[in-house]
All heavy atoms as atom14 arrays in JSON, in Angstrom:
{
  "sequence": "MADIDIRELRAYEPYCVECGETGPIETSSFLAFAWEQAHDCATAARDRELERAS",
  "atom14_mask": [
    [1, 1, 1, 1, 1, 1, 1, 1, 0, 0, 0, 0, 0, 0],
    [1, 1, 1, 1, 1, 0, 0, 0, 0, 0, 0, 0, 0, 0],
    [1, 1, 1, 1, 1, 1, 1, 1, 0, 0, 0, 0, 0, 0],
    [1, 1, 1, 1, 1, 1, 1, 1, 0, 0, 0, 0, 0, 0],
    [1, 1, 1, 1, 1, 1, 1, 1, 0, 0, 0, 0, 0, 0],
    [1, 1, 1, 1, 1, 1, 1, 1, 0, 0, 0, 0, 0, 0],
    [1, 1, 1, 1, 1, 1, 1, 1, 1, 1, 1, 0, 0, 0],
    [1, 1, 1, 1, 1, 1, 1, 1, 1, 0, 0, 0, 0, 0],
    [1, 1, 1, 1, 1, 1, 1, 1, 0, 0, 0, 0, 0, 0],
    [1, 1, 1, 1, 1, 1, 1, 1, 1, 1, 1, 0, 0, 0],
    [1, 1, 1, 1, 1, 0, 0, 0, 0, 0, 0, 0, 0, 0],
    [1, 1, 1, 1, 1, 1, 1, 1, 1, 1, 1, 1, 0, 0],
    [1, 1, 1, 1, 1, 1, 1, 1, 1, 0, 0, 0, 0, 0],
    [1, 1, 1, 1, 1, 1, 1, 0, 0, 0, 0, 0, 0, 0],
    [1, 1, 1, 1, 1, 1, 1, 1, 1, 1, 1, 1, 0, 0],
    [1, 1, 1, 1, 1, 1, 0, 0, 0, 0, 0, 0, 0, 0],
    [1, 1, 1, 1, 1, 1, 1, 0, 0, 0, 0, 0, 0, 0],
    [1, 1, 1, 1, 1, 1, 1, 1, 1, 0, 0, 0, 0, 0],
    [1, 1, 1, 1, 1, 1, 0, 0, 0, 0, 0, 0, 0, 0],
    [1, 1, 1, 1, 0, 0, 0, 0, 0, 0, 0, 0, 0, 0],
    [1, 1, 1, 1, 1, 1, 1, 1, 1, 0, 0, 0, 0, 0],
    [1, 1, 1, 1, 1, 1, 1, 0, 0, 0, 0, 0, 0, 0],
    [1, 1, 1, 1, 0, 0, 0, 0, 0, 0, 0, 0, 0, 0],
    [1, 1, 1, 1, 1, 1, 1, 0, 0, 0, 0, 0, 0, 0],
    [1, 1, 1, 1, 1, 1, 1, 1, 0, 0, 0, 0, 0, 0],
    [1, 1, 1, 1, 1, 1, 1, 1, 1, 0, 0, 0, 0, 0],
    [1, 1, 1, 1, 1, 1, 1, 0, 0, 0, 0, 0, 0, 0],
    [1, 1, 1, 1, 1, 1, 0, 0, 0, 0, 0, 0, 0, 0],
    [1, 1, 1, 1, 1, 1, 0, 0, 0, 0, 0, 0, 0, 0],
    [1, 1, 1, 1, 1, 1, 1, 1, 1, 1, 1, 0, 0, 0],
    [1, 1, 1, 1, 1, 1, 1, 1, 0, 0, 0, 0, 0, 0],
    [1, 1, 1, 1, 1, 0, 0, 0, 0, 0, 0, 0, 0, 0],
    [1, 1, 1, 1, 1, 1, 1, 1, 1, 1, 1, 0, 0, 0],
    [1, 1, 1, 1, 1, 0, 0, 0, 0, 0, 0, 0, 0, 0],
    [1, 1, 1, 1, 1, 1, 1, 1, 1, 1, 1, 1, 1, 1],
    [1, 1, 1, 1, 1, 1, 1, 1, 1, 0, 0, 0, 0, 0],
    [1, 1, 1, 1, 1, 1, 1, 1, 1, 0, 0, 0, 0, 0],
    [1, 1, 1, 1, 1, 0, 0, 0, 0, 0, 0, 0, 0, 0],
    [1, 1, 1, 1, 1, 1, 1, 1, 1, 1, 0, 0, 0, 0],
    [1, 1, 1, 1, 1, 1, 1, 1, 0, 0, 0, 0, 0, 0],
    [1, 1, 1, 1, 1, 1, 0, 0, 0, 0, 0, 0, 0, 0],
    [1, 1, 1, 1, 1, 0, 0, 0, 0, 0, 0, 0, 0, 0],
    [1, 1, 1, 1, 1, 1, 1, 0, 0, 0, 0, 0, 0, 0],
    [1, 1, 1, 1, 1, 0, 0, 0, 0, 0, 0, 0, 0, 0],
    [1, 1, 1, 1, 1, 0, 0, 0, 0, 0, 0, 0, 0, 0],
    [1, 1, 1, 1, 1, 1, 1, 1, 1, 1, 1, 0, 0, 0],
    [1, 1, 1, 1, 1, 1, 1, 1, 0, 0, 0, 0, 0, 0],
    [1, 1, 1, 1, 1, 1, 1, 1, 1, 1, 1, 0, 0, 0],
    [1, 1, 1, 1, 1, 1, 1, 1, 1, 0, 0, 0, 0, 0],
    [1, 1, 1, 1, 1, 1, 1, 1, 0, 0, 0, 0, 0, 0],
    [1, 1, 1, 1, 1, 1, 1, 1, 1, 0, 0, 0, 0, 0],
    [1, 1, 1, 1, 1, 1, 1, 1, 1, 1, 1, 0, 0, 0],
    [1, 1, 1, 1, 1, 0, 0, 0, 0, 0, 0, 0, 0, 0],
    [1, 1, 1, 1, 1, 1, 0, 0, 0, 0, 0, 0, 0, 0]
  ],
  "atom14_positions": [
    [[0.85, -1.14, -0.02], [-0.02, -0.01, 0.0], [0.89, 1.26, -0.01], [1.93, 1.28, 0.64], [-0.89, -0.04, 1.28], [-1.83, 1.14, 1.32], [-3.05, 0.76, 2.59], [-4.13, 2.06, 2.26], [0.0, 0.0, 0.0], [0.0, 0.0, 0.0], [0.0, 0.0, 0.0], [0.0, 0.0, 0.0], [0.0, 0.0, 0.0], [0.0, 0.0, 0.0]],
    [[0.43, 2.26, -0.67], [1.2, 3.53, -0.83], [1.23, 4.33, 0.5], [0.27, 4.28, 1.29], [0.64, 4.41, -1.93], [0.0, 0.0, 0.0], [0.0, 0.0, 0.0], [0.0, 0.0, 0.0], [0.0, 0.0, 0.0], [0.0, 0.0, 0.0], [0.0, 0.0, 0.0], [0.0, 0.0, 0.0], [0.0, 0.0, 0.0], [0.0, 0.0, 0.0]],
    [[2.3, 5.02, 0.72], [2.42, 5.86, 1.89], [1.87, 7.24, 1.48], [2.4, 7.95, 0.67], [3.88, 5.97, 2.3], [4.04, 6.8, 3.59], [3.07, 6.9, 4.33], [5.14, 7.26, 3.82], [0.0, 0.0, 0.0], [0.0, 0.0, 0.0], [0.0, 0.0, 0.0], [0.0, 0.0, 0.0], [0.0, 0.0, 0.0], [0.0, 0.0, 0.0]],
    [[0.73, 7.63, 2.07], [0.03, 8.86, 1.7], [0.19, 9.87, 2.8], [0.01, 9.62, 3.99], [-1.48, 8.54, 1.46], [-1.63, 7.6, 0.35], [-2.18, 9.85, 1.19], [-3.03, 7.11, 0.14], [0.0, 0.0, 0.0], [0.0, 0.0, 0.0], [0.0, 0.0, 0.0], [0.0, 0.0, 0.0], [0.0, 0.0, 0.0], [0.0, 0.0, 0.0]],
    [[0.57, 11.07, 2.38], [0.72, 12.21, 3.3], [-0.37, 13.21, 2.98], [-0.52, 13.72, 1.86], [2.09, 12.82, 3.08], [2.38, 13.92, 4.09], [1.73, 13.93, 5.16], [3.26, 14.78, 3.81], [0.0, 0.0, 0.0], [0.0, 0.0, 0.0], [0.0, 0.0, 0.0], [0.0, 0.0, 0.0], [0.0, 0.0, 0.0], [0.0, 0.0, 0.0]],
    [[-1.21, 13.51, 3.94], [-2.33, 14.44, 3.76], [-1.87, 15.81, 4.3], [-1.45, 15.91, 5.42], [-3.61, 13.94, 4.46], [-4.06, 12.58, 3.88], [-4.7, 14.99, 4.41], [-5.21, 11.98, 4.64], [0.0, 0.0, 0.0], [0.0, 0.0, 0.0], [0.0, 0.0, 0.0], [0.0, 0.0, 0.0], [0.0, 0.0, 0.0], [0.0, 0.0, 0.0]],
    [[-2.01, 16.79, 3.46], [-1.56, 18.12, 3.81], [-2.72, 19.09, 3.79], [-3.68, 18.93, 3.01], [-0.49, 18.62, 2.84], [0.72, 17.75, 2.87], [1.79, 18.21, 2.0], [2.86, 17.27, 2.04], [4.0, 17.48, 1.4], [4.22, 18.55, 0.71], [4.98, 16.58, 1.52], [0.0, 0.0, 0.0], [0.0, 0.0, 0.0], [0.0, 0.0, 0.0]],
    [[-2.65, 20.07, 4.61], [-3.69, 21.08, 4.64], [-3.4, 22.14, 3.6], [-2.24, 22.63, 3.45], [-3.72, 21.71, 6.02], [-4.75, 22.8, 6.2], [-4.76, 23.42, 7.58], [-4.07, 22.88, 8.5], [-5.36, 24.47, 7.75], [0.0, 0.0, 0.0], [0.0, 0.0, 0.0], [0.0, 0.0, 0.0], [0.0, 0.0, 0.0], [0.0, 0.0, 0.0]],
    [[-4.42, 22.57, 2.88], [-4.3, 23.63, 1.91], [-5.11, 24.83, 2.4], [-6.31, 24.71, 2.68], [-4.83, 23.15, 0.56], [-4.82, 24.23, -0.56], [-3.41, 24.66, -0.9], [-5.55, 23.72, -1.77], [0.0, 0.0, 0.0], [0.0, 0.0, 0.0], [0.0, 0.0, 0.0], [0.0, 0.0, 0.0], [0.0, 0.0, 0.0], [0.0, 0.0, 0.0]],
    [[-4.46, 25.91, 2.51], [-5.15, 27.14, 2.96], [-5.51, 27.97, 1.72], [-4.71, 28.12, 0.81], [-4.28, 27.97, 3.89], [-4.01, 27.26, 5.19], [-3.25, 28.07, 6.11], [-2.95, 27.28, 7.29], [-2.54, 27.81, 8.43], [-2.31, 29.09, 8.52], [-2.31, 27.02, 9.44], [0.0, 0.0, 0.0], [0.0, 0.0, 0.0], [0.0, 0.0, 0.0]],
    [[-6.7, 28.5, 1.77], [-7.17, 29.36, 0.66], [-7.54, 30.73, 1.2], [-8.05, 30.86, 2.32], [-8.36, 28.71, -0.03], [0.0, 0.0, 0.0], [0.0, 0.0, 0.0], [0.0, 0.0, 0.0], [0.0, 0.0, 0.0], [0.0, 0.0, 0.0], [0.0, 0.0, 0.0], [0.0, 0.0, 0.0], [0.0, 0.0, 0.0], [0.0, 0.0, 0.0]],
    [[-7.24, 31.72, 0.41], [-7.55, 33.08, 0.78], [-8.42, 33.67, -0.3], [-8.15, 33.61, -1.48], [-6.28, 33.95, 0.86], [-5.3, 33.38, 1.9], [-4.32, 32.48, 1.49], [-5.33, 33.75, 3.21], [-3.42, 31.94, 2.42], [-4.43, 33.24, 4.14], [-3.47, 32.34, 3.74], [-2.63, 31.85, 4.65], [0.0, 0.0, 0.0], [0.0, 0.0, 0.0]],
    [[-9.54, 34.26, 0.11], [-10.45, 34.91, -0.86], [-10.55, 36.4, -0.48], [-11.17, 36.78, 0.52], [-11.84, 34.29, -0.82], [-12.77, 34.93, -1.83], [-14.13, 34.28, -1.81], [-14.48, 33.56, -0.87], [-14.87, 34.48, -2.77], [0.0, 0.0, 0.0], [0.0, 0.0, 0.0], [0.0, 0.0, 0.0], [0.0, 0.0, 0.0], [0.0, 0.0, 0.0]],
    [[-9.89, 37.26, -1.3], [-9.97, 38.7, -1.0], [-11.37, 39.2, -1.17], [-12.13, 38.78, -2.01], [-8.96, 39.3, -1.99], [-8.8, 38.3, -3.05], [-9.08, 36.97, -2.48], [0.0, 0.0, 0.0], [0.0, 0.0, 0.0], [0.0, 0.0, 0.0], [0.0, 0.0, 0.0], [0.0, 0.0, 0.0], [0.0, 0.0, 0.0], [0.0, 0.0, 0.0]],
    [[-11.73, 40.16, -0.33], [-13.08, 40.74, -0.34], [-12.99, 42.28, -0.11], [-12.3, 42.71, 0.77], [-13.9, 40.08, 0.79], [-15.26, 40.66, 0.98], [-16.25, 40.34, 0.11], [-15.54, 41.51, 2.04], [-17.52, 40.86, 0.3], [-16.78, 42.05, 2.24], [-17.78, 41.73, 1.35], [-19.04, 42.25, 1.55], [0.0, 0.0, 0.0], [0.0, 0.0, 0.0]],
    [[-13.72, 43.02, -0.92], [-13.79, 44.45, -0.78], [-15.02, 44.82, 0.07], [-16.13, 44.52, -0.31], [-13.86, 45.14, -2.11], [-13.99, 46.94, -2.01], [0.0, 0.0, 0.0], [0.0, 0.0, 0.0], [0.0, 0.0, 0.0], [0.0, 0.0, 0.0], [0.0, 0.0, 0.0], [0.0, 0.0, 0.0], [0.0, 0.0, 0.0], [0.0, 0.0, 0.0]],
    [[-14.8, 45.47, 1.21], [-15.83, 45.82, 2.12], [-16.75, 46.91, 1.51], [-17.94, 46.92, 1.68], [-15.27, 46.28, 3.47], [-16.37, 46.73, 4.38], [-14.47, 45.2, 4.1], [0.0, 0.0, 0.0], [0.0, 0.0, 0.0], [0.0, 0.0, 0.0], [0.0, 0.0, 0.0], [0.0, 0.0, 0.0], [0.0, 0.0, 0.0], [0.0, 0.0, 0.0]],
    [[-16.16, 47.78, 0.71], [-16.89, 48.92, 0.16], [-17.9, 48.51, -0.93], [-19.02, 48.97, -0.89], [-15.94, 49.96, -0.44], [-15.1, 50.63, 0.64], [-14.15, 51.64, 0.08], [-14.39, 52.14, -1.03], [-13.12, 51.92, 0.73], [0.0, 0.0, 0.0], [0.0, 0.0, 0.0], [0.0, 0.0, 0.0], [0.0, 0.0, 0.0], [0.0, 0.0, 0.0]],
    [[-17.5, 47.66, -1.87], [-18.4, 47.33, -2.98], [-18.88, 45.85, -2.93], [-19.77, 45.5, -3.66], [-17.75, 47.6, -4.34], [-16.39, 46.5, -4.79], [0.0, 0.0, 0.0], [0.0, 0.0, 0.0], [0.0, 0.0, 0.0], [0.0, 0.0, 0.0], [0.0, 0.0, 0.0], [0.0, 0.0, 0.0], [0.0, 0.0, 0.0], [0.0, 0.0, 0.0]],
    [[-18.26, 45.05, -2.07], [-18.71, 43.66, -1.94], [-18.14, 42.7, -2.96], [-18.52, 41.52, -2.96], [0.0, 0.0, 0.0], [0.0, 0.0, 0.0], [0.0, 0.0, 0.0], [0.0, 0.0, 0.0], [0.0, 0.0, 0.0], [0.0, 0.0, 0.0], [0.0, 0.0, 0.0], [0.0, 0.0, 0.0], [0.0, 0.0, 0.0], [0.0, 0.0, 0.0]],
    [[-17.27, 43.15, -3.8], [-16.69, 42.26, -4.81], [-15.66, 41.33, -4.14], [-14.96, 41.74, -3.23], [-16.03, 43.03, -5.95], [-15.47, 42.16, -7.03], [-14.89, 42.91, -8.15], [-15.09, 44.12, -8.21], [-14.26, 42.29, -9.02], [0.0, 0.0, 0.0], [0.0, 0.0, 0.0], [0.0, 0.0, 0.0], [0.0, 0.0, 0.0], [0.0, 0.0, 0.0]],
    [[-15.64, 40.13, -4.62], [-14.61, 39.15, -4.17], [-13.61, 38.89, -5.28], [-14.01, 38.87, -6.43], [-15.21, 37.84, -3.68], [-15.94, 37.26, -4.78], [-16.09, 38.04, -2.49], [0.0, 0.0, 0.0], [0.0, 0.0, 0.0], [0.0, 0.0, 0.0], [0.0, 0.0, 0.0], [0.0, 0.0, 0.0], [0.0, 0.0, 0.0], [0.0, 0.0, 0.0]],
    [[-12.4, 38.68, -4.88], [-11.37, 38.35, -5.86], [-11.25, 36.86, -6.06], [-11.97, 36.1, -5.45], [0.0, 0.0, 0.0], [0.0, 0.0, 0.0], [0.0, 0.0, 0.0], [0.0, 0.0, 0.0], [0.0, 0.0, 0.0], [0.0, 0.0, 0.0], [0.0, 0.0, 0.0], [0.0, 0.0, 0.0], [0.0, 0.0, 0.0], [0.0, 0.0, 0.0]],
    [[-10.27, 36.45, -6.86], [-10.03, 35.03, -7.08], [-9.52, 34.34, -5.81], [-8.79, 34.95, -5.05], [-9.03, 35.0, -8.19], [-8.33, 36.31, -8.08], [-9.3, 37.28, -7.58], [0.0, 0.0, 0.0], [0.0, 0.0, 0.0], [0.0, 0.0, 0.0], [0.0, 0.0, 0.0], [0.0, 0.0, 0.0], [0.0, 0.0, 0.0], [0.0, 0.0, 0.0]],
    [[-9.91, 33.12, -5.62], [-9.39, 32.36, -4.47], [-7.94, 32.02, -4.73], [-7.61, 31.47, -5.77], [-10.23, 31.11, -4.22], [-11.66, 31.5, -3.86], [-9.64, 30.22, -3.14], [-12.62, 30.37, -3.71], [0.0, 0.0, 0.0], [0.0, 0.0, 0.0], [0.0, 0.0, 0.0], [0.0, 0.0, 0.0], [0.0, 0.0, 0.0], [0.0, 0.0, 0.0]],
    [[-7.14, 32.38, -3.8], [-5.65, 32.2, -3.93], [-5.14, 31.26, -2.85], [-5.75, 31.16, -1.77], [-4.92, 33.55, -3.82], [-5.31, 34.56, -4.82], [-4.76, 34.29, -6.2], [-4.0, 33.3, -6.38], [-5.09, 35.07, -7.14], [0.0, 0.0, 0.0], [0.0, 0.0, 0.0], [0.0, 0.0, 0.0], [0.0, 0.0, 0.0], [0.0, 0.0, 0.0]],
    [[-4.03, 30.6, -3.12], [-3.38, 29.8, -2.09], [-2.24, 30.6, -1.41], [-1.64, 30.06, -0.51], [-2.82, 28.49, -2.68], [-1.94, 28.85, -3.76], [-3.93, 27.62, -3.19], [0.0, 0.0, 0.0], [0.0, 0.0, 0.0], [0.0, 0.0, 0.0], [0.0, 0.0, 0.0], [0.0, 0.0, 0.0], [0.0, 0.0, 0.0], [0.0, 0.0, 0.0]],
    [[-2.04, 31.77, -1.85], [-1.02, 32.62, -1.26], [-1.65, 33.88, -0.68], [-2.42, 34.57, -1.35], [0.0, 33.01, -2.35], [0.8, 34.07, -1.95], [0.0, 0.0, 0.0], [0.0, 0.0, 0.0], [0.0, 0.0, 0.0], [0.0, 0.0, 0.0], [0.0, 0.0, 0.0], [0.0, 0.0, 0.0], [0.0, 0.0, 0.0], [0.0, 0.0, 0.0]],
    [[-1.36, 34.2, 0.57], [-1.89, 35.38, 1.17], [-1.33, 36.62, 0.45], [-1.94, 37.66, 0.41], [-1.58, 35.38, 2.66], [-0.21, 35.4, 2.9], [0.0, 0.0, 0.0], [0.0, 0.0, 0.0], [0.0, 0.0, 0.0], [0.0, 0.0, 0.0], [0.0, 0.0, 0.0], [0.0, 0.0, 0.0], [0.0, 0.0, 0.0], [0.0, 0.0, 0.0]],
    [[-0.11, 36.48, -0.03], [0.5, 37.64, -0.75], [-0.3, 38.01, -1.99], [-0.57, 39.17, -2.25], [1.97, 37.33, -1.13], [2.58, 38.4, -1.96], [3.07, 39.55, -1.34], [2.75, 38.26, -3.31], [3.63, 40.58, -2.12], [3.28, 39.29, -4.09], [3.75, 40.42, -3.5], [0.0, 0.0, 0.0], [0.0, 0.0, 0.0], [0.0, 0.0, 0.0]],
    [[-0.72, 36.99, -2.77], [-1.49, 37.27, -4.0], [-2.86, 37.83, -3.65], [-3.35, 38.71, -4.34], [-1.59, 35.99, -4.86], [-0.32, 35.53, -5.46], [-0.53, 34.19, -6.18], [0.28, 36.55, -6.4], [0.0, 0.0, 0.0], [0.0, 0.0, 0.0], [0.0, 0.0, 0.0], [0.0, 0.0, 0.0], [0.0, 0.0, 0.0], [0.0, 0.0, 0.0]],
    [[-3.47, 37.31, -2.58], [-4.74, 37.89, -2.15], [-4.61, 39.33, -1.74], [-5.44, 40.2, -2.05], [-5.32, 37.02, -1.02], [0.0, 0.0, 0.0], [0.0, 0.0, 0.0], [0.0, 0.0, 0.0], [0.0, 0.0, 0.0], [0.0, 0.0, 0.0], [0.0, 0.0, 0.0], [0.0, 0.0, 0.0], [0.0, 0.0, 0.0], [0.0, 0.0, 0.0]],
    [[-3.52, 39.62, -1.0], [-3.26, 40.99, -0.58], [-3.02, 41.89, -1.79], [-3.46, 43.03, -1.82], [-2.1, 41.02, 0.4], [-1.79, 42.39, 0.91], [-2.6, 43.05, 1.81], [-0.62, 43.03, 0.48], [-2.29, 44.31, 2.27], [-0.34, 44.31, 0.96], [-1.18, 44.95, 1.85], [0.0, 0.0, 0.0], [0.0, 0.0, 0.0], [0.0, 0.0, 0.0]],
    [[-2.32, 41.38, -2.77], [-2.01, 42.17, -3.96], [-3.3, 42.55, -4.71], [-3.44, 43.64, -5.23], [-1.07, 41.37, -4.88], [0.0, 0.0, 0.0], [0.0, 0.0, 0.0], [0.0, 0.0, 0.0], [0.0, 0.0, 0.0], [0.0, 0.0, 0.0], [0.0, 0.0, 0.0], [0.0, 0.0, 0.0], [0.0, 0.0, 0.0], [0.0, 0.0, 0.0]],
    [[-4.27, 41.59, -4.77], [-5.54, 41.9, -5.38], [-6.27, 43.0, -4.59], [-6.81, 43.91, -5.19], [-6.44, 40.66, -5.42], [-7.75, 40.95, -6.04], [-8.07, 40.84, -7.39], [-8.94, 41.39, -5.39], [-9.36, 41.19, -7.6], [-9.94, 41.55, -6.38], [-9.31, 41.68, -4.09], [-11.25, 42.01, -6.07], [-10.6, 42.11, -3.81], [-11.53, 42.31, -4.82]],
    [[-6.26, 42.9, -3.28], [-6.9, 43.9, -2.44], [-6.31, 45.28, -2.68], [-7.0, 46.29, -2.75], [-6.81, 43.55, -0.97], [-7.69, 42.37, -0.59], [-7.51, 41.96, 0.87], [-6.48, 42.35, 1.5], [-8.4, 41.25, 1.36], [0.0, 0.0, 0.0], [0.0, 0.0, 0.0], [0.0, 0.0, 0.0], [0.0, 0.0, 0.0], [0.0, 0.0, 0.0]],
    [[-4.98, 45.38, -2.83], [-4.34, 46.62, -3.01], [-4.58, 47.2, -4.37], [-4.65, 48.41, -4.59], [-2.8, 46.48, -2.77], [-2.47, 46.15, -1.37], [-2.95, 47.16, -0.38], [-2.68, 48.37, -0.55], [-3.64, 46.77, 0.61], [0.0, 0.0, 0.0], [0.0, 0.0, 0.0], [0.0, 0.0, 0.0], [0.0, 0.0, 0.0], [0.0, 0.0, 0.0]],
    [[-4.7, 46.36, -5.42], [-4.93, 46.79, -6.76], [-6.4, 47.05, -7.1], [-6.71, 47.66, -8.14], [-4.34, 45.75, -7.76], [0.0, 0.0, 0.0], [0.0, 0.0, 0.0], [0.0, 0.0, 0.0], [0.0, 0.0, 0.0], [0.0, 0.0, 0.0], [0.0, 0.0, 0.0], [0.0, 0.0, 0.0], [0.0, 0.0, 0.0], [0.0, 0.0, 0.0]],
    [[-7.3, 46.57, -6.24], [-8.74, 46.7, -6.55], [-9.2, 48.16, -6.54], [-8.82, 48.94, -5.68], [-9.54, 45.89, -5.5], [-11.0, 46.02, -5.61], [-11.71, 45.5, -6.65], [-11.94, 46.69, -4.85], [-12.97, 45.79, -6.54], [-13.13, 46.52, -5.46], [0.0, 0.0, 0.0], [0.0, 0.0, 0.0], [0.0, 0.0, 0.0], [0.0, 0.0, 0.0]],
    [[-9.99, 48.49, -7.52], [-10.57, 49.82, -7.67], [-12.09, 49.67, -7.79], [-12.6, 49.07, -8.79], [-9.99, 50.53, -8.87], [-10.57, 51.87, -9.07], [-11.01, 52.52, -8.13], [-10.58, 52.33, -10.26], [0.0, 0.0, 0.0], [0.0, 0.0, 0.0], [0.0, 0.0, 0.0], [0.0, 0.0, 0.0], [0.0, 0.0, 0.0], [0.0, 0.0, 0.0]],
    [[-12.85, 50.13, -6.82], [-14.3, 49.96, -6.8], [-14.99, 50.58, -8.01], [-15.94, 49.98, -8.56], [-14.91, 50.55, -5.51], [-14.42, 49.66, -4.03], [0.0, 0.0, 0.0], [0.0, 0.0, 0.0], [0.0, 0.0, 0.0], [0.0, 0.0, 0.0], [0.0, 0.0, 0.0], [0.0, 0.0, 0.0], [0.0, 0.0, 0.0], [0.0, 0.0, 0.0]],
    [[-14.52, 51.72, -8.43], [-15.14, 52.41, -9.59], [-14.97, 51.6, -10.86], [-15.92, 51.43, -11.66], [-14.59, 53.8, -9.74], [0.0, 0.0, 0.0], [0.0, 0.0, 0.0], [0.0, 0.0, 0.0], [0.0, 0.0, 0.0], [0.0, 0.0, 0.0], [0.0, 0.0, 0.0], [0.0, 0.0, 0.0], [0.0, 0.0, 0.0], [0.0, 0.0, 0.0]],
    [[-13.81, 51.06, -11.07], [-13.55, 50.27, -12.25], [-14.36, 48.97, -12.19], [-14.94, 48.54, -13.2], [-12.07, 49.93, -12.36], [-11.33, 51.15, -12.41], [-11.77, 49.13, -13.59], [0.0, 0.0, 0.0], [0.0, 0.0, 0.0], [0.0, 0.0, 0.0], [0.0, 0.0, 0.0], [0.0, 0.0, 0.0], [0.0, 0.0, 0.0], [0.0, 0.0, 0.0]],
    [[-14.44, 48.32, -11.01], [-15.23, 47.11, -10.85], [-16.7, 47.37, -11.14], [-17.36, 46.57, -11.81], [-15.02, 46.53, -9.49], [0.0, 0.0, 0.0], [0.0, 0.0, 0.0], [0.0, 0.0, 0.0], [0.0, 0.0, 0.0], [0.0, 0.0, 0.0], [0.0, 0.0, 0.0], [0.0, 0.0, 0.0], [0.0, 0.0, 0.0], [0.0, 0.0, 0.0]],
    [[-17.25, 48.48, -10.69], [-18.61, 48.84, -10.93], [-18.91, 49.06, -12.42], [-19.9, 48.6, -12.96], [-19.03, 50.05, -10.11], [0.0, 0.0, 0.0], [0.0, 0.0, 0.0], [0.0, 0.0, 0.0], [0.0, 0.0, 0.0], [0.0, 0.0, 0.0], [0.0, 0.0, 0.0], [0.0, 0.0, 0.0], [0.0, 0.0, 0.0], [0.0, 0.0, 0.0]],
    [[-18.0, 49.72, -13.07], [-18.1, 49.99, -14.52], [-18.08, 48.69, -15.28], [-18.88, 48.42, -16.19], [-17.01, 50.92, -15.01], [-17.19, 51.32, -16.45], [-15.98, 51.94, -17.03], [-14.97, 50.91, -17.04], [-13.67, 51.15, -16.98], [-13.18, 52.37, -16.86], [-12.81, 50.16, -17.06], [0.0, 0.0, 0.0], [0.0, 0.0, 0.0], [0.0, 0.0, 0.0]],
    [[-17.18, 47.75, -14.92], [-17.1, 46.45, -15.6], [-18.37, 45.64, -15.41], [-18.81, 44.97, -16.33], [-15.88, 45.68, -15.08], [-14.58, 46.3, -15.5], [-14.55, 47.14, -16.42], [-13.53, 45.88, -14.93], [0.0, 0.0, 0.0], [0.0, 0.0, 0.0], [0.0, 0.0, 0.0], [0.0, 0.0, 0.0], [0.0, 0.0, 0.0], [0.0, 0.0, 0.0]],
    [[-18.97, 45.71, -14.24], [-20.22, 44.96, -13.98], [-21.36, 45.55, -14.87], [-22.16, 44.83, -15.42], [-20.63, 45.08, -12.5], [-19.92, 44.07, -11.65], [-20.57, 43.94, -10.28], [-20.59, 45.21, -9.52], [-19.67, 45.66, -8.77], [-18.55, 44.96, -8.61], [-19.77, 46.81, -8.13], [0.0, 0.0, 0.0], [0.0, 0.0, 0.0], [0.0, 0.0, 0.0]],
    [[-21.41, 46.87, -14.99], [-22.39, 47.47, -15.86], [-22.21, 47.12, -17.29], [-23.16, 46.89, -18.04], [-22.38, 49.03, -15.69], [-22.85, 49.51, -14.32], [-24.31, 49.12, -14.12], [-25.13, 49.18, -15.04], [-24.61, 48.76, -12.94], [0.0, 0.0, 0.0], [0.0, 0.0, 0.0], [0.0, 0.0, 0.0], [0.0, 0.0, 0.0], [0.0, 0.0, 0.0]],
    [[-20.96, 47.05, -17.75], [-20.69, 46.65, -19.15], [-21.11, 45.18, -19.36], [-21.6, 44.86, -20.44], [-19.23, 46.85, -19.48], [-18.77, 48.32, -19.6], [-17.24, 48.33, -19.8], [-19.46, 48.97, -20.78], [0.0, 0.0, 0.0], [0.0, 0.0, 0.0], [0.0, 0.0, 0.0], [0.0, 0.0, 0.0], [0.0, 0.0, 0.0], [0.0, 0.0, 0.0]],
    [[-20.91, 44.33, -18.4], [-21.3, 42.93, -18.51], [-22.81, 42.77, -18.62], [-23.33, 41.99, -19.35], [-20.77, 42.12, -17.39], [-19.27, 41.85, -17.38], [-18.77, 41.1, -16.21], [-19.61, 40.67, -15.33], [-17.55, 40.98, -16.11], [0.0, 0.0, 0.0], [0.0, 0.0, 0.0], [0.0, 0.0, 0.0], [0.0, 0.0, 0.0], [0.0, 0.0, 0.0]],
    [[-23.55, 43.6, -17.82], [-25.0, 43.56, -17.84], [-25.55, 44.05, -19.19], [-26.56, 43.56, -19.65], [-25.58, 44.36, -16.69], [-25.32, 43.78, -15.36], [-25.89, 44.64, -14.27], [-25.45, 44.19, -12.97], [-25.43, 44.89, -11.9], [-25.8, 46.16, -11.91], [-25.0, 44.38, -10.76], [0.0, 0.0, 0.0], [0.0, 0.0, 0.0], [0.0, 0.0, 0.0]],
    [[-24.89, 45.02, -19.76], [-25.33, 45.59, -21.02], [-25.14, 44.66, -22.2], [-25.82, 44.77, -23.2], [-24.64, 46.94, -21.27], [0.0, 0.0, 0.0], [0.0, 0.0, 0.0], [0.0, 0.0, 0.0], [0.0, 0.0, 0.0], [0.0, 0.0, 0.0], [0.0, 0.0, 0.0], [0.0, 0.0, 0.0], [0.0, 0.0, 0.0], [0.0, 0.0, 0.0]],
    [[-24.2, 43.77, -22.06], [-23.9, 42.82, -23.17], [-24.92, 41.75, -23.34], [-25.54, 41.28, -22.47], [-22.57, 42.15, -22.93], [-21.51, 43.11, -22.91], [0.0, 0.0, 0.0], [0.0, 0.0, 0.0], [0.0, 0.0, 0.0], [0.0, 0.0, 0.0], [0.0, 0.0, 0.0], [0.0, 0.0, 0.0], [0.0, 0.0, 0.0], [0.0, 0.0, 0.0]]
  ]
}
């Protein structure tokens, strides 16, 4: 029988408190933090409106 090692995987989902948008689920807290820092609520709102219009 194979020797199996079970490891825990942590996931981080960035979330904007102001507009409620969530970013991609990341396995790195650094990448989740980078999304939070780069997030712009106005741009996200405009993108959502463009998607609805399509």
